[in-house]
Steps between C-alpha positions, in 0.01 A plus 500: 500500500419716198564876566261774397758625246519159350126484461507849330281644773481864586292423800221295668206674640128449579360722225632642181302802375555580126465870449564804715214730403226597723339154531828319589589772746159495673537122538852551632366719778257241614760219484745700714213559755453124500875424526491300186845492329481614135669676220366715214665453164483801261643498145574882515461751782207516741190617315666393180198507281412858613850602409539331165164410343283811508473805269649823606172692578316222681346571847314270724128471435430517881543821708789517733290472824416150374870403458599278790672178603489329840575760769611744236302773321549809285615789721544779250313833472293403189259224605256559207791493241636201312849353528718504194743207439789649689285564802360143480861361491593717807189395683548129440885509556451692823271229620754229423757692704257566786412129547858396426374251245751222417521583128761369258501739206635426156418142544323340207289187555572246234311196610257391787443123543400245758808377697463262795207614717529868377621693209832583336525859368778534256642850435794655325654548848462155639202284604263519791322211674179581660178338639286777352525710179285807452457645151483879547655596160179664388248454215648751262835335391424467135283706255214301357509577130223350273590265216375766247833682558673258271291633211615872549715625209873483582543883454270577787674528841346288779540565863334360816394692809796333681751651253331842452651794690383816330391632156842603419624147450234448221551572126332810364150437358180351608466254785240221556453416870332165563331444838246697713622445849652784708825431320356528144311822570794671677739412214255608227453828687868570548586405143222725351611796721849455366373599161486155349159393344364222725241238447374273789363161427288381799307196617350430843576765745426637854385865490540684830505876602798618687277684757139458591286715716812694612703191602765299312329183365757289682380664834142378417616149396717471816246646746209304359685173516512429128872465497472243782264271314626145515528226242208312667272778412568482122270306268763471219839537667701399187338790302546757779868416509534575132334837507718795386605769750245783539549801274663723754801738506669681791545873444520808720169609359344152574373506135277231369653308192239327292417455136325839494802688624719312253262604213515858618885484493490375142542119540308291244301216655464161331369163602694190597785417264400177333764461226742654271480403129687651206614778709157600639387461861152360540280598793191343662178664424373456858651815643175666573379204700829465689491864601136486601570204726786686667279803550236273659735331736640837606146634576434176708809560698394862559151387601646260755723774645192733525310228684785436744531877562132523577519203747796663675344843521767671293267701282590833669881424513548446139410662167174439311432198290675519154452321175734524203467550135468169306795404288493705176576316184485583133166408326692250285743258657854490363535138364849536346820703494735512209829500694704642217235741383450638847877520551502264804860465597455329840268253674511503882365183648319592824329159498595380848756297677559152629731352760825326400538153661752360251725413794228327697567114451202393705179371322258774640424698174182455296504475116507876473807540732299619799563384856252245639440652844224572754557851654873473450527146628651327186416141405820356651603456870698794623452719195322841530443811295444877570406814300275331239186678374205449736708221670284518817343844486421751234792712634748218480715654219504852656781608735260534794354156428831319564459519886187294545609240238855473645355459850283211383780330312732536789238307716482229245882477489532480871237224519682306232836535667361393829462168342871473445832607661587867446850646433591710810415860462811722474322840491759648277502623127667279256 
């Protein structure tokens, strides 16, 4: 009989969860409750992406009172504040310890492939054999950099939002930030306030005030059920999943960060970066229309909040109805930027992220490299995913959204395993 060592196996289990961030840990809690044997494989430490792949000043976009995982919630003395990255790491790591999650840290997954009636998960510390594999490694593993980057002159330093830490790492001189999500605005603001001339190139974006009628905007979206909207309610789910994160920032003052506040701070606003030719950046002329559409959608959101507040009889409990100044733009759109003449020394690509499934040797990716899945149930027996944008609900990619999605996926896993023999549950950490 062939031994486990001869087979190169580190272990055999019901479920291998790849990733020990908030989504993988939330699932672990439900698998423990169901006595389903499992292991979480993490390439670094618990909450590795929060430790290694964020810039120094970043804080959560959601207030502390909304930070929670199954049977675990923020318990500090600043519920309306916003966790910085060190606090997030402590929060997630504390949860892993509380539930005694069976995590193997510093274990890099190298390949996942079909093996027998399950999957073989090859790692740099041995292989695992499992009936089920859950992809909980997150959607932000690689920076998505447009092809136009190849035309940028060689003397200009290029950095992605995954690599950026603080303005001090950038060369002196002007900076072009590309991207109008929360990331792009926060980096442009920070870089400008460091004394460097900053230009922000923007495309489609989601404008949102930090507070509305005396409450945090996330309170409104949570209380009114917007964050609980499900995929079945979306007319164009593919498009919704691609929307950039709302333009928000977490600060003690609960300040609103939008294009107007950036303009006031000295950031120059340009349209979408369309190309670079002969050392000159070329921008779309549709900036005014793009901003008008973002303003319109923000006001529609606020109208829906007002209507909900009226239905719930909250008029006397919250502040008066507010409307915000339209996005201010120069009379003439900036269509080009001479990178040398404007002394641009750095381009920061805040153009989004994508997952890395280079190790996934199962035919479940579409031609763009995205998982084919329905609410985290991947197009292969026994393969599941967690933590993807709008996976099942609008809140899926937020920390507090992990609980409901993980509960649903745990039920699907239990039903799948009921069809086959399980590995006996040991109830101990690996």
